C-alpha positions in Angstrom: 40.0 -147.1 -21.8 41.4 -144.4 -24.1 43.0 -141.3 -22.5 41.7 -137.9 -23.7 45.0 -136.5 -24.4 48.3 -138.2 -25.5 50.6 -136.0 -23.2 49.8 -135.0 -19.7 51.1 -131.4 -20.3 48.9 -130.6 -23.3 46.9 -127.9 -21.3 49.0 -125.8 -19.0 46.1 -124.2 -17.2 42.3 -124.8 -16.9 40.3 -121.8 -17.1 36.7 -122.0 -15.5 35.3 -119.7 -18.3 36.4 -122.1 -21.1 33.5 -124.5 -20.8 34.1 -126.0 -24.2 37.4 -127.5 -22.9 35.9 -128.4 -19.5 33.2 -130.4 -21.2 35.6 -132.8 -22.5 36.4 -133.8 -19.0 32.8 -134.5 -17.9 31.1 -137.7 -18.8 27.6 -138.1 -20.2 26.1 -138.3 -16.5 27.8 -135.0 -15.5 30.6 -136.5 -13.4 34.2 -135.5 -13.6 36.3 -138.1 -15.4 39.0 -139.8 -13.3 42.7 -139.5 -13.6 43.1 -142.8 -15.3 40.9 -141.7 -18.1 42.1 -138.1 -18.4 45.8 -139.0 -18.2 46.5 -135.8 -16.0 48.8 -135.5 -13.1 47.5 -135.3 -9.6 47.9 -131.5 -9.4 46.4 -130.9 -12.9 43.4 -133.1 -12.0 42.8 -131.0 -8.8 42.9 -127.8 -11.0 40.6 -129.4 -13.5 38.1 -130.3 -10.7 38.3 -126.8 -9.3 37.8 -125.2 -12.6 34.7 -127.5 -13.3 33.2 -126.7 -9.9 33.6 -123.0 -10.4 32.1 -123.3 -13.9 29.2 -125.2 -12.5 28.6 -122.6 -9.7 28.4 -119.8 -12.3 26.0 -121.9 -14.4 28.5 -122.3 -17.3 28.3 -126.0 -17.0 25.3 -128.0 -15.7 25.5 -129.9 -12.4 23.7 -132.9 -14.0 23.1 -134.2 -17.5 20.2 -133.0 -19.5 18.3 -136.3 -20.3 
């Protein structure tokens, strides 16, 4: 189980319009990765989830995987 980032503070803010960065935190099934896998703090994980959900709502990210 490798973490996506080495340090928890690599990204100070998650922008819902930056879908390239947000795609790194979504697995192949379209689910948001867990805190153990991302290595983020609790508050950063909540910010990430909110940004992904906003991005999905605006159709920048898909709700489910395209298989």
